[in-house]
Backbone as CSV, one residue per row, in Angstrom:
resi,resn,N_x,N_y,N_z,CA_x,CA_y,CA_z,C_x,C_y,C_z
1,MET,0.996,-1.093,-0.317,0.117,-0.307,0.019,0.719,1.189,0.168
2,LYS,0.904,2.055,-1.060,1.391,3.442,-1.007,0.989,4.520,-0.089
3,ARG,1.702,5.202,0.386,1.434,6.267,1.491,1.442,7.428,0.497
4,PRO,0.418,8.150,1.319,0.536,9.683,0.102,1.730,10.717,0.436
5,PRO,2.035,11.273,-0.275,3.318,11.744,0.025,3.051,12.786,1.067
6,THR,4.273,13.215,1.978,4.107,14.020,3.111,4.725,15.368,2.564
7,SER,5.378,15.537,1.798,6.193,16.514,1.587,5.964,16.796,-0.073
8,ARG,6.432,17.938,-0.982,7.009,17.632,-2.445,8.063,18.162,-2.447
9,ASN,8.634,16.791,-3.087,9.980,16.245,-3.533,10.187,16.223,-4.929
10,ALA,11.749,15.508,-5.328,11.171,15.463,-7.045,10.348,13.643,-7.149
11,CYS,10.513,12.607,-5.495,9.759,11.678,-5.769,8.733,11.519,-6.532
12,CYS,7.580,13.037,-6.174,6.241,12.945,-6.603,6.015,14.200,-7.488
13,PRO,6.416,13.657,-9.064,6.110,15.183,-9.905,5.258,15.538,-10.203
14,HIS,4.317,14.587,-9.712,2.564,14.795,-10.282,1.744,15.262,-9.364
15,ALA,2.470,15.565,-7.820,1.615,16.284,-6.995,1.400,17.548,-7.217
16,ARG,-0.057,18.132,-6.599,-0.310,19.495,-7.031,0.012,20.686,-6.164
17,LEU,0.659,21.637,-6.977,1.469,22.499,-5.606,-0.231,23.550,-5.093
18,ALA,-0.214,23.898,-4.357,-1.057,24.931,-3.592,-0.888,26.041,-4.000
19,PRO,-1.992,26.471,-4.501,-2.582,27.553,-5.226,-1.767,29.080,-4.093
20,ARG,-1.077,30.009,-4.634,-0.413,31.012,-4.149,-1.646,31.880,-3.471
21,SER,-1.270,32.557,-2.367,-1.954,33.226,-2.040,-0.949,34.918,-1.674
22,GLY,-1.969,36.262,-2.177,-1.379,37.753,-2.244,-0.530,37.761,-3.616
23,LEU,-0.463,39.253,-3.574,0.012,39.754,-5.200,1.306,39.916,-5.100
24,ALA,2.243,39.330,-6.599,3.441,39.610,-6.262,4.130,41.071,-6.796
25,LEU,5.106,41.263,-6.577,5.443,42.756,-6.007,5.385,43.862,-7.453
26,LEU,5.751,42.800,-8.553,5.030,43.624,-10.376,4.158,43.914,-10.068
27,GLU,3.064,43.183,-9.997,1.568,43.378,-9.838,1.079,44.486,-9.406
28,VAL,1.458,44.679,-7.837,1.347,45.970,-7.204,2.131,47.249,-7.952
29,ILE,3.015,47.144,-8.515,3.651,48.490,-9.075,3.044,48.872,-10.836
30,VAL,2.217,47.340,-11.382,1.643,48.081,-12.275,0.185,48.634,-11.717
31,VAL,-0.500,48.099,-10.687,-1.595,48.704,-10.246,-1.163,50.064,-10.313
32,LEU,-0.450,50.472,-9.363,-0.171,51.636,-8.561,0.353,52.462,-9.844
33,ALA,0.739,52.093,-11.100,1.324,53.365,-11.952,-0.253,53.568,-12.870
34,ILE,-1.159,52.466,-13.038,-2.419,52.850,-13.450,-3.501,53.652,-12.530
35,LEU,-3.028,53.613,-11.346,-3.933,54.514,-10.495,-3.200,55.641,-10.620
36,ALA,-2.045,55.979,-10.936,-1.304,57.241,-10.313,-1.779,57.881,-12.385
37,THR,-1.865,56.870,-13.011,-2.133,57.666,-14.394,-3.688,58.225,-14.878
38,LEU,-4.251,57.225,-13.860,-5.836,57.993,-14.131,-5.995,59.321,-12.744
39,ALA,-5.421,59.455,-11.807,-5.383,60.257,-10.993,-4.714,61.422,-11.544
40,SER,-4.070,61.367,-12.421,-3.555,62.776,-13.123,-4.556,63.438,-13.984
41,LEU,-4.732,62.016,-14.702,-5.644,62.475,-15.650,-7.190,63.212,-15.268
42,ALA,-7.528,62.462,-13.870,-8.870,63.466,-13.468,-8.213,64.421,-12.792
43,HIS,-7.165,65.346,-12.120,-6.931,66.028,-12.132,-6.614,67.168,-13.025
44,ALA,-6.173,66.995,-14.358,-6.064,67.640,-15.163,-7.485,67.841,-16.192
45,PHE,-8.464,67.080,-15.820,-9.719,67.533,-16.632,-10.338,68.198,-15.424
46,GLY,-10.356,67.858,-14.483,-10.910,68.213,-13.265,-11.003,69.607,-12.888
47,ARG,-9.986,69.999,-13.017,-9.790,71.698,-12.644,-10.077,72.738,-14.011
48,PRO,-10.723,73.862,-13.458,-10.911,74.714,-14.449,-10.238,75.198,-15.508
49,SER,-10.716,75.378,-16.616,-9.413,76.301,-17.504,-9.120,77.509,-17.185
50,HIS,-7.972,77.911,-17.847,-7.597,79.370,-17.524,-9.007,80.052,-17.795
51,THR,-9.131,79.888,-18.978,-10.592,80.926,-19.390,-11.429,80.889,-18.497
52,ALA,-11.838,79.790,-17.962,-12.737,79.936,-16.964,-12.821,80.385,-15.704
53,ARG,-11.370,80.198,-14.874,-10.964,81.293,-14.057,-10.686,82.569,-14.140
54,ALA,-10.276,83.073,-15.769,-10.701,84.856,-16.004,-11.691,85.197,-15.873
55,ALA,-12.416,84.009,-16.685,-14.143,85.118,-16.518,-14.563,84.670,-15.184
56,ARG,-14.539,84.184,-13.958,-15.125,84.095,-12.723,-14.292,85.358,-12.094
57,THR,-13.691,85.581,-12.158,-12.260,86.697,-11.985,-12.874,87.874,-12.335
58,VAL,-13.270,88.144,-13.871,-13.953,89.245,-14.437,-15.120,89.763,-13.859
59,ARG,-16.065,88.312,-13.691,-17.359,88.569,-12.905,-17.639,88.909,-12.063
60,ALA,-16.591,88.546,-11.385,-16.639,88.672,-9.506,-16.260,90.278,-9.494
61,THR,-15.203,90.515,-10.259,-14.573,91.974,-10.203,-15.968,93.028,-10.933
62,ILE,-16.534,92.627,-11.338,-17.627,93.362,-12.222,-18.798,93.746,-10.900
63,LEU,-19.016,92.930,-10.582,-20.388,92.433,-9.018,-19.467,93.490,-7.850
64,TRP,-18.427,92.905,-7.933,-16.948,93.829,-6.930,-17.644,95.805,-7.207
65,ALA,-17.323,96.222,-8.396,-17.286,97.231,-8.529,-18.678,97.731,-8.019
66,ARG,-19.860,97.094,-8.828,-21.187,97.403,-8.253,-21.474,97.629,-6.959
67,THR,-20.901,96.829,-6.053,-21.043,97.151,-4.698,-20.070,98.054,-4.141
68,GLU,-19.401,98.419,-4.659,-18.437,100.042,-4.486,-19.091,101.016,-4.461
69,ALA,-19.556,100.504,-5.705,-20.926,102.078,-6.218,-21.532,102.076,-5.304
70,MET,-22.714,101.007,-4.589,-23.425,101.737,-3.908,-22.727,101.855,-2.322
71,TRP,-22.076,101.030,-1.995,-21.549,101.668,-0.411,-20.304,103.149,-0.463
72,ARG,-20.201,103.519,-1.757,-19.476,104.639,-2.054,-20.451,105.763,-1.915
73,GLY,-21.563,105.499,-2.606,-22.335,106.695,-2.791,-22.238,107.488,-3.954
74,ALA,-21.113,106.538,-4.603,-20.538,107.347,-6.191,-20.476,106.176,-7.088
75,PRO,-20.295,106.985,-8.581,-20.730,105.818,-9.768,-18.761,105.341,-9.456
76,VAL,-18.914,103.973,-9.917,-17.347,103.416,-9.873,-17.547,102.913,-11.537
77,SER,-16.340,102.929,-12.438,-16.704,102.552,-13.968,-15.565,101.290,-13.983
78,VAL,-16.393,100.609,-14.807,-15.354,99.237,-15.072,-15.012,99.651,-16.802
79,THR,-13.498,99.598,-17.036,-13.674,99.830,-18.529,-12.241,99.106,-18.919
80,GLU,-12.066,99.001,-20.269,-10.794,98.202,-20.841,-9.640,98.639,-20.369
81,LEU,-8.384,98.178,-20.448,-7.257,98.443,-20.290,-6.343,98.532,-21.765
82,ALA,-5.601,99.473,-22.133,-5.274,99.677,-23.387,-5.116,98.442,-24.232
83,GLY,-4.930,98.133,-25.195,-4.843,96.820,-25.746,-5.318,95.518,-25.972
84,GLU,-6.379,95.807,-25.030,-7.272,94.383,-24.882,-6.713,93.408,-23.702
85,SER,-5.700,94.204,-23.083,-5.334,93.877,-21.708,-6.040,92.951,-20.683
86,GLY,-6.966,93.944,-20.289,-7.273,93.613,-19.056,-8.813,94.784,-18.536
87,PHE,-9.241,94.350,-17.649,-10.003,95.725,-17.251,-9.364,96.560,-15.819
88,LEU,-9.932,97.772,-15.582,-9.574,98.722,-15.100,-10.659,99.563,-14.050
89,VAL,-11.088,99.126,-12.561,-12.145,99.595,-11.987,-11.986,100.480,-11.401
90,SER,-12.473,101.609,-11.408,-12.147,103.304,-10.803,-13.276,104.022,-9.913
91,ALA,-13.112,105.021,-8.984,-13.753,105.553,-8.563,-13.887,106.633,-9.300
92,ALA,-15.116,107.299,-9.852,-15.037,108.926,-10.403,-14.733,110.043,-9.388
93,ALA,-13.957,110.506,-9.850,-13.434,111.774,-9.799,-14.674,112.576,-10.046
94,ASP,-15.221,112.660,-10.971,-16.333,113.509,-11.223,-17.438,112.913,-11.804
95,PRO,-18.465,113.089,-11.063,-19.559,112.362,-11.666,-20.545,112.747,-12.683
96,ALA,-19.580,113.586,-13.382,-20.632,113.963,-14.624,-19.814,112.917,-15.619
97,ALA,-18.581,113.039,-15.141,-17.728,112.164,-16.564,-16.756,110.952,-15.694
98,PRO,-17.942,109.977,-15.461,-16.962,108.666,-14.962,-16.283,107.785,-14.819
99,CYS,-16.337,107.869,-16.293,-15.006,107.153,-17.053,-13.895,107.413,-17.452
100,VAL,-13.490,108.820,-17.288,-12.626,109.645,-17.480,-11.497,109.251,-16.871
101,ALA,-11.461,109.717,-15.585,-9.993,109.821,-14.838,-11.182,109.323,-13.594
102,GLY,-9.901,109.260,-12.629,-10.806,108.771,-11.290,-9.515,107.439,-10.303
103,THR,-10.167,107.478,-9.092,-9.096,106.609,-8.220,-8.842,105.444,-8.474
104,THR,-7.943,104.790,-9.071,-7.559,103.204,-9.805,-8.270,102.157,-8.400
105,LEU,-8.896,101.456,-8.078,-9.642,100.478,-7.323,-8.935,99.269,-7.163
106,THR,-9.006,98.676,-8.581,-8.077,97.534,-9.149,-8.046,97.098,-10.487
107,ARG,-7.459,96.119,-10.991,-7.241,96.143,-12.096,-7.371,94.648,-12.177
108,ILE,-7.975,93.868,-13.610,-7.483,92.564,-13.833,-6.735,92.954,-15.574
109,GLN,-5.538,92.012,-14.893,-4.424,91.586,-16.026,-4.859,90.199,-16.798
110,LEU,-5.373,90.428,-18.017,-5.551,89.621,-18.590,-3.862,88.344,-18.376
111,SER,-3.047,88.872,-18.624,-1.780,88.067,-18.906,-1.958,86.796,-17.555
112,GLU,-2.231,87.636,-16.884,-2.186,86.276,-15.115,-3.020,85.379,-15.514
113,HIS,-3.727,85.269,-16.532,-4.437,83.905,-17.017,-3.885,83.700,-18.605
114,PRO,-2.900,82.523,-17.994,-2.160,82.071,-19.393,-2.733,81.686,-20.441
115,GLY,-2.758,82.213,-21.748,-3.232,82.299,-22.668,-4.567,82.879,-23.085
116,VAL,-5.042,83.427,-22.336,-6.320,83.907,-22.214,-6.441,85.400,-22.676
117,ARG,-7.316,85.948,-23.974,-7.562,86.843,-24.172,-9.044,87.090,-24.514
118,LEU,-9.143,88.903,-24.980,-10.461,89.337,-24.976,-11.023,88.772,-26.201
119,ALA,-11.841,88.420,-26.756,-12.373,88.127,-27.621,-13.409,89.247,-28.227
120,ALA,-14.160,89.394,-27.034,-15.478,90.346,-27.665,-15.502,91.066,-26.183
121,GLY,-15.507,93.045,-25.947,-15.377,93.257,-24.778,-16.733,94.547,-24.801
122,LEU,-16.226,95.249,-23.743,-16.720,96.745,-23.894,-16.374,97.939,-23.958
123,PRO,-16.423,97.923,-25.326,-16.082,99.231,-26.067,-15.644,100.666,-25.428
124,ARG,-17.065,100.702,-24.789,-17.503,101.930,-24.121,-17.005,101.570,-22.732
125,GLY,-17.056,100.767,-22.311,-17.216,100.658,-20.578,-18.380,100.550,-20.415
126,LEU,-18.444,100.292,-18.728,-19.759,100.717,-17.790,-19.594,101.075,-16.827
127,VAL,-20.574,102.196,-16.422,-20.581,102.760,-14.998,-21.390,102.460,-14.145
128,TRP,-20.728,102.026,-12.804,-22.195,101.196,-12.106,-22.802,102.747,-10.876
129,LEU,-23.658,103.265,-10.802,-24.570,104.021,-9.864,-24.335,104.076,-8.840
130,PRO,-24.940,105.235,-7.831,-25.054,104.206,-6.498,-26.181,103.604,-6.352
131,THR,-27.091,103.774,-7.526,-28.598,102.767,-7.056,-28.529,101.339,-7.270
132,GLY,-26.836,100.981,-8.120,-26.963,99.737,-8.181,-27.342,99.312,-9.969
133,SER,-27.975,100.427,-10.229,-27.758,99.992,-11.939,-26.736,100.279,-12.257
134,GLY,-26.668,99.456,-13.644,-25.613,100.444,-14.613,-25.595,100.875,-16.095
135,ARG,-24.868,101.473,-16.654,-24.996,102.542,-17.708,-23.919,102.508,-18.499
136,SER,-24.046,102.797,-20.058,-22.919,102.693,-20.587,-21.903,103.593,-20.092
137,CYS,-20.724,103.956,-20.562,-19.839,105.277,-20.153,-20.026,106.397,-20.727
138,SER,-20.553,105.396,-22.387,-21.354,107.100,-23.138,-22.428,107.609,-23.281
139,GLY,-22.661,107.463,-22.042,-24.069,108.256,-21.251,-25.085,107.476,-21.479
140,GLY,-25.426,106.269,-22.356,-26.247,105.718,-22.814,-27.384,105.115,-21.803
141,GLY,-28.359,104.905,-21.965,-29.431,104.242,-21.103,-28.933,102.687,-20.365
142,VAL,-29.841,102.335,-19.750,-29.228,100.471,-18.929,-28.439,99.818,-19.607
143,ILE,-27.747,99.551,-19.401,-26.716,98.507,-19.946,-27.153,97.392,-20.038
144,SER,-26.599,96.713,-21.144,-26.906,95.085,-20.793,-25.123,94.674,-21.969
145,GLY,-24.588,93.926,-21.438,-23.280,93.728,-22.188,-22.993,92.030,-22.426
146,THR,-22.025,91.779,-23.382,-21.139,90.674,-23.305,-19.894,90.932,-23.238
147,ILE,-18.991,90.237,-22.485,-17.662,90.308,-22.305,-17.596,88.532,-22.576
148,GLU,-16.476,88.762,-23.909,-15.465,86.886,-24.449,-15.118,86.797,-24.313
149,LEU,-14.258,86.071,-23.115,-12.562,85.513,-23.007,-12.300,84.164,-23.759
150,THR,-11.593,84.175,-24.038,-10.890,82.835,-25.147,-9.798,82.528,-25.039
151,ASP,-9.482,81.418,-25.138,-7.787,81.164,-25.242,-7.763,79.815,-26.487
152,GLY,-8.482,80.431,-26.989,-8.291,79.623,-28.256,-8.766,77.979,-28.832
153,ARG,-9.117,77.368,-27.139,-9.818,75.919,-27.360,-10.914,76.439,-27.190
154,THR,-11.558,76.831,-25.917,-12.481,77.490,-25.374,-12.539,79.002,-24.800
155,SER,-14.218,79.362,-24.707,-14.113,80.295,-24.741,-15.347,80.777,-23.766
156,VAL,-15.636,81.389,-22.704,-16.580,81.975,-21.619,-16.876,83.436,-21.924
157,ARG,-18.233,83.419,-22.181,-18.880,84.897,-22.015,-19.416,85.089,-20.427
158,VAL,-18.947,86.272,-20.373,-19.904,87.180,-18.865,-20.642,88.055,-19.425
159,ILE,-21.681,87.666,-19.423,-22.912,88.539,-19.918,-23.053,88.958,-18.209
160,ILE,-23.557,90.589,-19.025,-24.250,91.543,-17.469,-25.873,91.644,-18.047
161,SER,-26.557,91.703,-17.021,-27.893,92.300,-17.914,-27.915,93.620,-17.661
162,SER,-29.488,93.912,-17.517,-29.761,95.394,-17.803,-30.030,95.477,-15.994
163,LEU,-30.560,94.834,-15.018,-30.865,94.299,-13.969,-29.399,94.549,-12.932
164,GLY,-28.250,94.400,-13.970,-27.272,94.315,-12.696,-26.744,92.600,-12.004
165,ARG,-27.602,92.059,-13.072,-26.645,90.817,-12.816,-25.915,90.565,-13.748
166,VAL,-24.825,89.804,-13.212,-23.820,89.065,-14.440,-23.244,87.669,-13.891
167,ARG,-23.592,86.650,-15.198,-23.714,85.260,-15.199,-22.387,84.634,-16.266
168,LEU,-21.704,83.508,-15.912,-21.507,83.349,-16.777,-21.994,81.923,-17.869
169,GLU,-21.461,81.552,-19.184,-21.698,81.348,-20.082,-21.213,80.383,-20.606
170,ALA,-21.096,79.330,-21.152,-19.956,78.629,-22.103,-20.554,78.401,-23.349
171,PRO,-20.489,78.915,-24.628,-21.256,78.668,-25.607,-21.285,76.916,-25.714
């Protein structure tokens, strides 16, 4: 009568090997590499583009200018910088000509947002009155305008309504 083998050795080549449990080091490295690649892609696609960040900055600045006009009780203007390089917010020195000269409150430089340029803007600028309503710098009636920022791939519109609301819209 044959006895069952008690250990694996050369005398029993037909004996089954017990299945291994656990992962090999190479398998762990491959899984980590795949996870790192997926995480970097998620990070790249998950963060907003330079255009979206610039548009949010413009929106926040325009709303802030409106609030400043109401708090100061004096007109505050938002005009384009030379060469379409950004926007200037200033408190009017002369309420009769609010967009001509005044104290600079802040400015937005589009150069701070790589690749972003002004595709369409407010050529005459806008002025927020102490009542919270907006007017064109040329003296026109209630404003309603669109600023479009682009980086060549994406574009975002900053839409200013006649009621003083400012919203972002991606075409």
